[in-house]
C-alpha positions in Angstrom: 11.0 30.5 2.8 8.5 32.8 1.0 5.5 31.8 -1.1 3.9 34.2 -3.5 0.7 33.8 -5.6 -0.6 36.2 -8.3 -4.1 35.5 -9.6 -4.8 37.4 -12.8 -7.8 37.2 -15.0 -6.0 34.9 -17.5 -3.2 33.2 -15.6 -2.2 32.5 -12.0 1.5 32.4 -11.1 3.0 30.9 -8.0 6.6 31.1 -6.7 8.6 29.6 -3.8 11.6 31.5 -2.7 14.1 30.1 -0.2 17.4 31.8 1.0 17.0 34.5 -1.6 16.6 32.1 -4.5 13.6 30.9 -6.5 13.2 27.2 -5.9 10.0 26.5 -7.8 7.5 28.4 -9.9 4.5 27.7 -12.1 2.0 29.4 -14.5 -1.5 28.0 -14.9 -4.8 29.2 -16.4 -7.2 31.0 -14.0 -10.6 29.4 -13.6 -12.9 32.3 -12.7 -15.6 29.9 -11.7 -13.3 27.9 -9.4 -10.9 30.1 -7.3 -10.3 27.2 -4.9 -9.3 24.8 -7.7 -7.0 27.4 -9.2 -5.3 28.2 -5.9 -4.9 24.6 -5.1 -3.4 23.7 -8.4 -0.9 26.6 -8.4 0.3 26.2 -4.8 0.6 22.5 -5.0 2.7 22.8 -8.1 5.4 24.7 -6.1 5.0 23.2 -2.6 6.2 19.9 -1.3 4.1 17.8 1.0 4.0 18.1 4.0 4.3 21.9 4.2 7.9 22.9 4.9 8.3 24.1 8.6 10.5 26.9 7.3 7.7 28.5 5.4 7.2 32.0 7.0 5.3 34.0 4.5 2.4 33.5 2.1 1.6 36.7 0.1 -1.0 37.1 -2.6 -1.9 39.5 -5.3 -5.0 39.5 -7.4 -7.0 41.4 -10.0 -10.4 39.9 -9.1 -11.7 43.1 -7.7 -10.4 45.2 -10.6 -11.9 42.8 -13.1 -15.3 42.8 -11.3 -15.5 46.6 -11.4 -14.3 46.9 -15.0 -16.7 44.2 -16.2 -19.6 45.6 -14.1 -19.9 42.2 -12.3 -20.5 43.7 -8.8 -23.2 43.5 -6.1 -25.9 46.1 -6.0 -25.3 48.7 -3.3 -27.5 51.0 -1.3 -26.0 54.4 -0.4 -27.0 56.3 2.7 -25.4 59.8 2.4 -25.2 62.7 4.8 -23.8 65.5 2.6 -25.0 68.4 4.7 -25.9 71.7 3.1 -24.7 73.0 -0.3 -24.0 69.7 -2.1 -26.0 67.6 -4.5 -24.8 64.1 -3.6 -27.2 62.1 -5.9 -24.8 62.5 -8.8 -21.9 60.8 -7.0 -22.6 57.2 -7.7 -24.4 54.6 -9.8 -25.7 52.8 -6.7 -28.9 50.7 -6.9 -30.5 53.0 -4.4 -29.3 56.3 -2.9 -30.9 58.0 0.1 -29.9 61.6 1.1 -30.4 61.9 4.9 -31.0 65.0 7.0 -28.2 65.8 9.5 -24.8 67.4 9.3 -21.4 67.5 10.9 -19.2 70.5 10.2 -15.5 70.6 9.4 -14.6 70.8 13.1 -16.6 67.7 13.9 -19.6 69.5 15.5 -23.2 68.5 14.9 -25.0 71.3 13.1 -28.2 69.3 12.3 -29.5 66.1 13.9 -30.3 62.9 12.1 -33.9 61.9 11.6 -34.6 58.4 12.7 -37.8 58.2 10.6 -35.8 58.9 7.4 -33.4 56.1 8.2 -36.2 53.6 9.0 -37.9 54.5 5.7 -34.7 53.9 3.8 -34.3 50.6 5.6 -37.7 49.4 4.5 -37.1 50.4 0.8 -33.7 48.7 0.8 -35.1 45.5 2.2 -38.0 45.6 -0.4 -35.4 45.9 -3.2 -33.4 43.0 -1.9 -30.3 45.0 -1.5 -27.8 43.4 0.9 -24.8 45.6 0.6 -24.7 49.2 1.9 -22.3 52.1 2.2 -22.9 54.9 4.7 -21.0 58.1 4.2 -21.1 61.5 6.0 -19.3 64.6 4.5 -17.2 65.2 7.6 -17.3 61.8 9.2 -13.5 61.7 9.5 -13.8 64.6 12.0 -16.7 62.9 13.9 -18.1 59.5 12.9 -21.0 59.6 15.3 -23.7 60.0 12.7 -22.4 57.1 10.5 -22.3 54.8 13.5 -25.8 55.8 14.6 -27.2 55.3 11.0 -25.8 51.7 11.0 -27.2 51.0 14.5 -30.6 52.2 13.4 -30.8 49.9 10.4 -32.2 46.3 10.6 -29.5 43.6 11.2 -30.3 41.9 7.8 -27.5 43.2 5.6 -24.6 41.1 4.5 -22.0 43.9 4.2 -21.9 47.6 5.3 -19.1 50.0 4.7 -18.7 53.1 6.9 -17.0 55.9 5.1 -14.8 57.1 8.0 -13.0 53.8 8.2 -11.5 54.0 4.7 -9.2 57.0 5.0 -8.4 60.0 7.2 -8.3 62.4 4.2 -11.1 64.8 3.4 -12.8 64.5 0.0 -16.5 63.6 0.2 -17.0 62.6 -3.5 -14.0 60.3 -3.4 -15.1 58.8 -0.1 -18.5 58.1 -1.5 -17.0 56.3 -4.5 -14.6 54.4 -2.3 -17.3 53.2 0.1 -19.5 52.2 -2.8 -16.8 50.1 -4.5 -15.8 48.6 -1.2 -19.3 47.2 -0.7 -19.8 46.4 -4.4 -16.8 44.0 -4.6 -17.2 42.4 -1.2 -18.8 39.2 -2.5 -16.3 38.7 -5.2 -13.4 39.4 -3.0 -14.6 37.2 -0.2 -15.0 34.3 -2.6 -11.3 34.6 -3.4 -10.4 35.1 0.3 -12.5 32.0 1.3 -10.8 29.9 -1.4 -7.4 30.9 0.1 -8.5 30.2 3.6 -10.1 26.9 2.7 -6.8 25.7 1.1 -4.9 26.9 4.2 -7.1 24.9 6.5 -7.0 21.8 4.3 -3.2 21.9 4.2 -2.8 23.0 7.8 -0.7 26.0 6.9 1.3 27.2 9.9 1.0 30.9 8.8 -1.8 33.3 7.9 -1.8 34.7 4.4 -1.3 38.4 3.5 -2.7 40.2 0.4 -0.9 42.9 -1.6 -2.6 46.3 -1.7 -2.6 48.9 -4.4 0.2 50.9 -2.5 2.7 48.0 -2.9 2.4 46.9 0.8 0.5 44.0 2.3 -2.2 43.5 4.9 -3.5 40.3 6.5 -6.1 38.4 4.5 -8.5 38.5 7.4 -8.3 42.3 7.7 -8.7 42.7 4.0 -12.2 41.2 4.1 -13.3 44.5 5.6 -11.3 46.6 3.1 -11.5 44.7 -0.3 -11.2 48.0 -2.1 -7.6 48.2 -1.0 -6.8 45.3 -3.2 -7.8 47.1 -6.4 -4.8 47.3 -8.7 -3.0 44.7 -6.5 -1.7 43.1 -9.7 0.0 46.2 -11.1 1.4 46.9 -7.7 2.9 43.4 -7.6 4.6 44.1 -11.0 6.3 47.2 -9.6 7.4 45.5 -6.5 8.6 42.5 -8.5 10.7 44.8 -10.7 12.2 46.5 -7.6 13.1 43.1 -6.2 14.6 41.7 -9.4 16.4 44.7 -10.7 18.7 47.0 -8.8 17.6 50.6 -9.8 18.8 53.9 -8.3 17.8 56.2 -11.2 14.8 57.4 -13.1 13.3 54.5 -15.0 10.3 53.1 -16.8 8.7 49.8 -15.8 6.8 47.8 -18.4 4.8 44.8 -17.4 3.8 43.2 -20.8 1.0 40.8 -20.4 -1.4 39.0 -22.7 -4.1 41.8 -22.8 -2.4 44.9 -21.5 1.0 46.5 -20.9 1.1 48.2 -17.5 3.4 51.3 -17.5 4.9 52.7 -14.3 7.8 54.9 -13.4 10.6 55.2 -10.8 12.1 58.5 -9.6 15.6 57.9 -8.4 14.6 54.2 -8.0 11.5 55.0 -5.9 8.0 54.2 -7.3 5.7 57.1 -8.2 2.5 57.4 -6.2 -1.1 58.6 -6.8 -1.4 61.5 -4.4 -5.2 61.7 -4.2 -6.1 58.1 -4.9 -6.6 55.9 -8.0 -9.4 56.3 -10.5 -10.9 53.1 -11.8 -13.8 52.7 -14.3 -14.5 56.4 -13.9 -14.6 56.3 -10.1 -12.1 58.6 -8.4 -11.3 57.0 -5.0 -9.2 57.5 -1.9 -7.3 54.3 -2.4 -3.6 54.8 -1.9 -1.8 53.4 -4.9 1.4 53.2 -6.9 1.1 55.1 -10.1 0.5 52.8 -13.1 -1.3 53.0 -16.5 -2.8 50.1 -18.2 -2.4 50.3 -22.0 -4.6 48.0 -24.1 -1.7 46.4 -25.9 -0.3 42.9 -25.1 1.0 39.7 -26.5 -2.4 38.4 -27.3 -3.9 41.6 -28.7 -5.8 41.1 -31.9 -4.1 42.2 -35.1 -6.1 43.6 -38.0 -5.4 45.4 -41.3 -7.4 48.0 -43.1 -5.9 48.3 -46.5 -2.2 48.4 -45.8 -2.7 49.9 -42.3 -2.1 47.7 -39.3 -3.9 48.0 -36.0 -3.0 46.2 -32.7 -5.7 45.6 -30.1 -7.0 46.9 -27.8 -9.1 43.8 -27.6 -8.0 40.2 -26.9 -10.1 37.5 -28.5 -8.1 34.6 -27.2 -4.6 33.2 -27.4 -2.3 33.3 -30.3 -3.1 31.4 -33.5 -0.2 29.2 -32.6 -2.0 28.2 -29.5 -5.4 27.7 -31.2 -6.6 31.2 -31.0 -9.0 32.9 -33.5 -6.9 35.8 -34.8 -3.2 36.8 -35.3 -1.4 38.3 -32.4 2.0 39.8 -31.6 2.9 36.5 -30.0 2.4 34.9 -33.4 4.8 37.5 -34.8 7.4 36.5 -32.2 7.0 32.8 -33.0 7.2 33.5 -36.8 10.5 35.3 -36.3 11.9 32.4 -34.1 12.0 34.6 -31.0 9.6 32.3 -29.1 9.6 28.5 -29.2 5.9 28.0 -28.6 2.9 26.2 -30.0 2.2 25.5 -33.7 4.9 27.5 -35.6 3.2 26.7 -38.9 -0.1 28.2 -37.7 1.8 31.3 -36.5 3.6 31.8 -39.8 0.3 31.4 -41.8 -1.5 34.0 -39.6 1.3 36.5 -40.1 1.6 35.7 -43.8 -2.1 36.5 -44.3 -1.6 40.0 -42.8 1.5 40.4 -44.9 -0.3 39.7 -48.0 -2.9 42.4 -47.3 0.0 44.9 -46.7 2.3 43.8 -49.5 4.9 42.4 -47.1 6.7 39.1 -46.7 6.0 37.1 -43.5 9.3 38.2 -42.0 8.8 41.9 -42.9 5.2 41.8 -41.6 6.2 40.2 -38.3 9.0 42.8 -37.9 6.6 45.6 -38.6 4.1 44.3 -36.0 6.7 44.3 -33.2 8.2 47.7 -34.2 4.7 49.2 -34.1 3.9 47.6 -30.8 7.1 48.9 -29.2 6.5 52.3 -30.7 3.0 52.5 -29.4 4.2 51.6 -25.9 7.0 54.2 -26.1 4.7 56.9 -27.3 2.2 56.3 -24.5 5.0 56.3 -22.0 6.3 59.6 -23.3 2.8 61.1 -23.1 2.5 60.0 -19.5 5.9 61.4 -18.7 4.9 64.8 -20.1 1.8 64.8 -17.9 3.7 63.8 -14.8 6.4 66.4 -15.4 3.7 69.1 -15.7 3.1 68.9 -11.9 4.9 68.0 -8.7 6.3 64.5 -8.8 4.8 62.4 -6.0 6.7 59.3 -4.9 5.7 56.8 -2.2 8.1 58.5 0.1 7.9 62.3 -0.6 6.9 65.1 -3.0 9.7 66.1 -5.3 8.5 69.6 -6.2 11.3 70.5 -8.7 11.8 67.0 -10.1 11.6 66.4 -13.8 11.6 62.6 -14.6 14.2 61.7 -17.1 14.3 57.9 -17.4 17.7 56.4 -18.1 16.6 52.8 -18.5 13.5 50.6 -19.1 12.8 47.6 -17.0 10.6 45.1 -18.9 8.9 42.2 -17.2 6.2 39.7 -18.3 6.3 36.6 -20.5 7.1 38.4 -23.9 9.6 40.9 -22.3 12.8 39.3 -23.4 11.6 38.6 -26.9 10.6 42.3 -27.3 13.6 43.8 -25.7 15.4 44.8 -28.9 12.3 46.6 -30.3 11.7 48.4 -27.1 15.3 49.5 -26.9 15.0 51.0 -30.4 11.6 52.7 -29.7 12.7 54.2 -26.3 16.3 54.9 -27.3 17.2 53.6 -23.9 18.8 50.5 -22.5 16.2 47.8 -21.7 16.8 45.4 -18.8 14.9 42.2 -18.6 15.7 40.8 -15.2 15.8 37.0 -14.5 12.4 35.5 -13.8 10.7 38.4 -15.6 7.9 36.1 -16.7 6.8 35.6 -13.0 7.7 39.0 -11.6 4.2 39.6 -10.3 4.4 36.5 -8.1 7.9 37.4 -7.0 6.7 41.0 -6.1 3.8 39.6 -4.1 6.1 37.1 -2.2 8.7 39.8 -1.3 6.4 42.8 -0.5 6.4 44.1 3.1 3.3 45.2 5.1 2.1 48.8 5.0 -0.7 50.8 6.5 -1.3 54.4 7.5 -3.3 56.4 10.1 -4.4 60.1 10.3 -4.5 61.8 13.7 -6.8 64.9 14.0 -6.7 66.9 17.1 -8.7 70.0 18.1 -7.5 71.4 21.4 -10.3 74.0 21.6 -12.9 71.2 21.7 -10.6 68.9 23.5 -11.1 66.1 21.0 -8.8 63.7 19.1 -9.9 61.3 16.4 -8.1 58.6 14.3 -10.8 57.7 11.7 -9.1 54.6 10.3 -9.2 53.1 13.8 -12.6 54.5 14.8 -10.8 56.1 17.7 -12.1 59.1 19.6 -10.7 60.4 22.9 -10.4 63.6 25.0 -7.2 65.6 25.1 -6.1 68.5 27.3 -5.8 72.1 26.0 -2.0 71.7 26.2 -1.8 68.9 23.6 0.8 69.8 21.0 2.4 68.6 17.7 5.2 66.8 19.4 2.7 64.7 21.4 0.6 64.2 18.3 3.6 62.7 16.4 4.4 60.3 19.3 0.8 59.2 19.7 0.3 58.7 15.9 3.3 56.4 15.8 2.1 54.5 18.8 -1.3 54.0 17.3 0.1 53.0 14.0 2.3 50.4 15.6 -0.7 48.9 17.3 -2.7 48.9 14.1 0.1 47.2 12.2 0.4 44.5 15.0 -3.3 43.8 14.5 -3.4 43.9 10.7 -0.1 42.0 10.4 1.3 40.6 13.6 4.5 39.3 11.9 5.5 42.9 10.9 5.6 44.5 14.3 9.3 45.6 13.7 8.6 47.4 10.5 9.9 51.0 10.1 7.4 53.8 10.7 7.5 57.4 9.5 5.6 60.7 9.7 4.7 61.8 6.2 2.6 64.8 6.8 2.1 67.2 9.8 0.5 70.6 10.4 -0.5 72.7 13.4 -2.2 76.0 13.3 -3.8 78.3 15.8 -7.5 78.9 15.9 -8.4 82.5 16.6 -11.6 84.1 17.9 -11.5 87.9 18.0 -7.9 88.8 19.1 -7.4 85.6 21.1 -6.0 82.1 20.3 -8.7 79.6 21.4 -6.8 76.4 20.6 -4.8 74.5 18.0 -5.9 72.3 15.1 -3.3 69.5 14.6 -3.1 67.0 11.8 -0.5 64.2 11.6 -0.3 61.3 9.0 2.0 58.4 9.8 2.7 55.3 7.6 4.7 52.1 7.5 7.5 52.5 5.0 6.7 50.3 1.9 9.4 48.0 0.5 10.5 44.6 -0.5 12.7 41.8 0.8 15.4 41.6 -1.8 16.4 38.3 -3.2 19.5 38.6 -1.0 17.3 38.3 2.0 17.6 41.7 3.8 14.7 44.2 3.9 14.8 47.0 1.4 12.6 50.1 2.0 11.8 52.5 -0.9 
């Protein structure tokens, strides 16, 4: 028995799945001032009391971190940066305070300049005077040697609520992205922990027999407890749940477009041969490029509750949402009102919907029916146009999927999978706009919660070895150890998988049997003069992402 909960900014969905079938589901309004009350109401609507002993999974997805960043409702952060020579790091963030520290580690992990304790202490005093409680500490090559980041933290006073160390976020090199990622991780910590605390409080009150997991931006899950240290990983958790839900509800083995049509936005994603596309360098959110692994998606400001306006006889849709449809007491006409006016949705005050659309039609010289039809055709055409523009951009470069890079692949979607509450009512318009068959799978209106419930755990590690120096590091684990000069790529692969398995057991003990894979590897000789002095080895390993299909067996993608 699987339980899934998706908390969005407007609605929270919950679903209970047993033996491959949805037994109960609900959709309620999210109260941003009362996460605990929202969680309690949603889960109790689908759960019996007492908790069924067959319950084996509670998976969550949420947009609370995304919404906090986009709305600039985050905690002030102090940045302590060690960029080394040749880089102006002050322009990298909008942090409340930024301190550039002396000291440097080179690309091989060797100290080339020591830290100055007096600088750290001076920054410490200024941070305390400013009342800043959240920090991020980032060194340029900390993934090759985290010693300086660790020493900076140890030198600071023990008064801070939350500190992010850059080397623990990802094994990939990219100092600007690492700075942004560390900054955001600390900035959303308070908001995310309020959500996590609400979940944990409910679990304790109801004596849940299992620990909850949270969906990450890459479509996999991690334990709720572990996510408190990495809240930035849950950014775009909601769009990831949509993609995983579509994969679970629709059987796709070809190129396809996924549309999640919500009240405020339509999230657009793509499949290559049935496999989700992937952001190779990391997502960008609110202008911040990050190192967060994520499924590719684009959020278009066009949804069922988008505000409709006319300028002369010209119609505009969104991108703003001022409230629900007029049929539900909202302040302005919306596409939902158009659907109601045409009889495609049986919802709310139908007279109010028809009046709202009629007022627009009068301005454009159209009947109520013609105006409603025009609205939906324009909405579908806008979604199709943006999808085609995104496709052109994707096809201009190598296609990255969550499994591999498809260098010569040109995406040519053969179908559209539409989910979200208005999906079925808009299917005919979308089919005409895309000139492709549109599939609206069963339970499309709660696909996010289904995707959350059925997603499998994922995580990754990067192993870096330098046989000349005799050092090995796995930055995500904070692991450093000595290796012999004979250490080679075969040993590196084996060790990486062993470390990854242990990491997965810690982050999600129930997923110990998940399938692991090596996704990147390289080994090259280091030469001094005419002699080989050692090898530089890099191996990246990951847990294969996937979903548990409605039939009950695991499906990897």
